[in-house]
C-alpha positions in Angstrom: -8.5 29.9 -4.4 -6.0 26.7 -4.5 -3.0 27.0 -3.6 0.0 28.7 -6.6 2.7 27.4 -5.7 6.3 29.2 -5.8 7.9 28.1 -9.3 10.4 25.4 -8.3 10.0 25.3 -4.5 8.2 22.6 -4.7 10.8 20.5 -7.4 14.4 21.9 -5.0 12.6 21.3 -1.5 12.1 17.6 -3.0 15.5 17.5 -4.1 16.2 18.7 0.0 14.9 16.3 1.0 17.0 13.6 -1.2 20.5 15.1 0.2 19.5 15.2 3.7 19.0 11.4 2.8 21.7 10.9 1.4 23.8 12.3 4.0 22.0 10.6 6.5 23.4 8.2 4.7 27.3 9.2 4.3 26.3 8.4 0.1 27.4 12.2 -0.3 29.1 15.7 1.4 27.9 18.3 2.4 29.8 20.7 -0.4 28.3 18.0 -2.7 24.5 18.2 -1.1 25.3 22.5 -1.7 26.6 22.7 -5.5 24.0 20.1 -6.4 21.0 22.9 -4.7 22.7 25.9 -5.9 22.5 24.2 -10.3 18.2 25.5 -8.8 19.2 28.8 -7.3 22.1 30.8 -7.0 22.4 30.5 -3.2 20.8 28.9 -0.1 21.5 30.3 3.7 19.1 29.1 6.7 18.1 30.9 8.9 18.2 28.2 12.9 15.6 30.3 15.1 15.6 27.3 16.9 18.7 26.5 17.3 18.9 23.6 16.2 21.7 22.6 15.0 23.5 24.0 18.6 25.9 26.0 16.2 28.5 27.3 18.2 28.7 31.0 18.6 26.1 31.6 15.9 22.7 34.3 16.2 19.6 32.5 16.2 18.1 36.0 13.6 20.8 36.0 11.1 20.9 33.5 8.8 24.4 30.7 7.4 25.2 29.5 4.6 23.4 26.6 3.9 26.4 24.1 3.6 27.4 25.8 7.4 24.0 24.0 8.2 24.5 20.5 6.2 28.1 20.2 7.5 26.2 19.9 11.2 24.0 17.8 9.9 26.4 15.7 8.0 29.2 15.4 10.9 25.5 14.7 13.6 24.9 17.3 16.1 23.0 16.9 18.9 19.9 17.0 17.0 16.3 15.8 19.1 13.8 14.0 20.6 12.2 16.1 22.9 9.0 17.2 21.9 7.8 21.4 21.7 7.0 22.2 25.7 3.4 22.8 23.8 2.1 19.5 22.1 0.1 17.3 23.4 0.0 14.1 24.9 -0.2 11.7 23.3 2.5 12.7 20.6 4.0 10.7 18.0 7.0 10.1 19.7 10.3 7.9 17.1 13.4 6.2 18.3 16.8 8.4 18.6 18.8 4.6 17.1 16.9 4.8 14.3 17.9 5.5 10.8 17.4 8.9 10.2 14.8 9.3 7.6 13.6 12.6 5.8 10.4 12.7 4.2 8.7 15.7 1.7 5.3 16.5 2.8 2.6 19.1 1.3 0.3 20.3 3.6 -3.2 21.7 2.8 -6.3 23.2 5.0 -8.3 19.9 6.4 -5.3 18.1 5.2 -1.6 18.7 7.1 -0.3 16.2 6.0 1.0 13.5 9.0 2.1 16.8 10.5 1.3 17.0 14.3 2.3 20.7 15.2 2.8 23.6 17.4 -0.3 24.8 15.1 2.3 28.0 15.1 4.5 25.4 13.0 2.1 23.8 10.4 1.2 27.1 10.2 3.7 27.7 8.3 4.1 25.2 6.2 0.7 25.9 5.1 1.5 29.2 3.7 4.0 27.7 2.1 2.7 24.8 1.1 5.7 22.2 1.3 8.6 21.5 4.1 11.4 18.8 5.0 11.1 17.1 7.6 13.0 14.5 9.4 10.6 11.6 10.1 12.4 9.0 12.1 15.7 9.4 14.2 17.5 11.9 16.3 16.6 14.6 14.1 13.0 13.6 14.0 10.3 16.8 14.0 12.9 18.9 13.2 11.7 21.5 10.0 12.8 22.7 7.2 10.9 25.5 5.2 12.1 27.1 1.7 11.0 30.0 0.6 12.1 32.0 -2.9 13.6 35.1 -2.5 15.1 36.4 -6.0 17.1 34.1 -7.2 18.3 32.4 -4.1 16.1 30.3 -0.6 15.7 31.1 2.2 15.4 28.2 4.9 13.7 28.2 7.4 15.5 25.1 10.2 12.5 25.1 12.8 11.3 22.7 16.2 8.3 20.8 15.1 6.9 17.5 16.9 7.7 14.7 15.1 5.0 14.1 12.4 3.1 10.8 11.6 5.1 7.5 10.2 4.7 7.5 6.3 2.5 5.3 3.9 4.8 3.1 2.4 5.3 3.8 -1.1 3.7 0.6 -2.9 0.4 2.4 0.4 0.7 5.1 -0.8 0.8 3.5 -4.9 -2.7 1.9 -3.6 -4.2 4.2 -2.5 -3.5 7.1 -5.4 -4.4 4.3 -7.5 -7.9 3.9 -5.9 -8.2 7.0 -5.6 -7.7 7.4 -9.2 -9.9 5.9 -10.4 -12.9 7.5 -7.8 -12.0 11.0 -9.7 -12.0 9.5 -13.3 -16.0 8.3 -12.0 -16.6 11.3 -10.8 -15.9 12.5 -13.3 -17.1 11.0 -16.1 -20.8 11.5 -14.4 -20.3 15.6 -15.4 -19.2 15.0 -18.6 -15.3 15.6 -18.3 -12.9 14.3 -20.0 -10.1 13.3 -17.3 -7.7 16.1 -19.0 -4.3 17.0 -20.9 -1.4 14.9 -19.3 0.5 18.3 -17.3 4.6 19.0 -19.5 6.4 18.1 -16.5 9.1 15.4 -15.5 9.1 14.1 -12.1 13.2 14.6 -10.0 15.1 11.9 -10.2 15.7 10.6 -6.9 19.1 9.2 -6.5 20.6 6.8 -6.3 19.4 5.6 -2.4 15.8 4.9 -3.8 14.7 2.1 -5.2 13.4 2.0 -8.9 9.5 0.9 -7.2 10.8 4.4 -5.6 11.2 6.2 -8.5 8.4 5.0 -10.9 6.1 6.2 -7.5 7.3 10.1 -7.6 6.4 9.6 -11.0 3.2 9.1 -11.3 2.4 10.6 -8.3 4.4 13.5 -9.5 2.1 14.1 -13.1 -0.7 13.4 -10.7 -0.3 16.4 -8.7 0.2 19.0 -11.5 -2.3 18.1 -13.2 -4.7 18.4 -10.3 -3.1 21.5 -9.7 -3.3 22.6 -12.8 -7.8 21.3 -12.6 -8.2 23.7 -10.0 -6.3 27.0 -11.9 -8.7 26.6 -14.5 -12.4 27.0 -14.4 -15.7 25.3 -16.1 -18.4 27.7 -16.3 -20.7 24.7 -18.2 -21.7 22.7 -15.0 -23.7 24.1 -12.5 -22.7 24.6 -9.0 -23.1 21.7 -7.9 -20.9 19.7 -10.4 -18.5 22.5 -10.0 -17.8 21.6 -5.9 -18.5 17.7 -7.0 -15.3 18.6 -9.7 -13.3 20.8 -7.0 -13.7 17.9 -4.4 -12.5 15.5 -6.1 -9.3 17.0 -7.6 -8.7 18.4 -3.9 -8.6 14.4 -2.9 -6.9 13.9 -6.0 -4.0 16.1 -5.4 -3.9 15.1 -2.2 -3.5 11.0 -2.6 -1.1 11.9 -4.7 1.1 14.6 -1.9 1.1 11.4 0.1 2.8 8.9 -2.4 5.5 12.5 -3.4 6.7 12.6 0.6 6.4 8.4 0.8 8.2 7.7 -2.6 10.5 10.6 -0.6 10.5 9.4 2.5 12.4 5.7 2.8 15.3 5.9 0.9 17.3 2.5 0.9 19.2 2.8 4.5 15.5 3.3 6.0 13.0 0.8 4.5 10.2 0.4 6.5 9.0 -2.8 8.5 6.7 -4.7 5.8 
């Protein structure tokens, strides 16, 4: 069965990604970031079991207000570049002197969205279907995973391996468009239409991103939600082969849309990828 994403967690995780990149660029503050997040959920708390933030007198079992975690990132903190002890040989490493950059990832079974372990961390990200991870700079590998708790969000900050470098927005958009054409051909062969445009609007990335990044996000956001709606519906008139073909096409298209969402969030102006 397709994954049922908790309502709001995807949007909130995207906004957290943009705010973390703004903090890294020095264009916002922890207080402002918290205020912005509170518009989407009334309270945000953070658990830091690996003590990545190195907060004084912090109990790794307890949770703390998100402003404390954001303030630590705003003022530098310790960060880490060391991969976990269980990391396999050949792990991706990043330059700690590179500008810090965060990305939103949407892992699914069989497509880990560039995550490189450890297995326990990837499993947690798969369970929620979305995570925010630093892919470049001194905090590379630091991951945020959010869960809705009542009207609030509980975040866990975990030590992951630095992920694979994300695509540039242009590369991801090109792949998405190619996959859209391929999927349209497959559905046409099954006698199916592309379906209705979903009633959803992509969030604004903010001033730290280009208009091109926003355009990529808007296309990918619409396609991703259309795929999700398609996966949630059934077509009983299809043969077993047709059902499998349709599902595979939608899964691949959703993955391409997820990659484009990641790329749109991953490269603010202060951390553009090499051309």
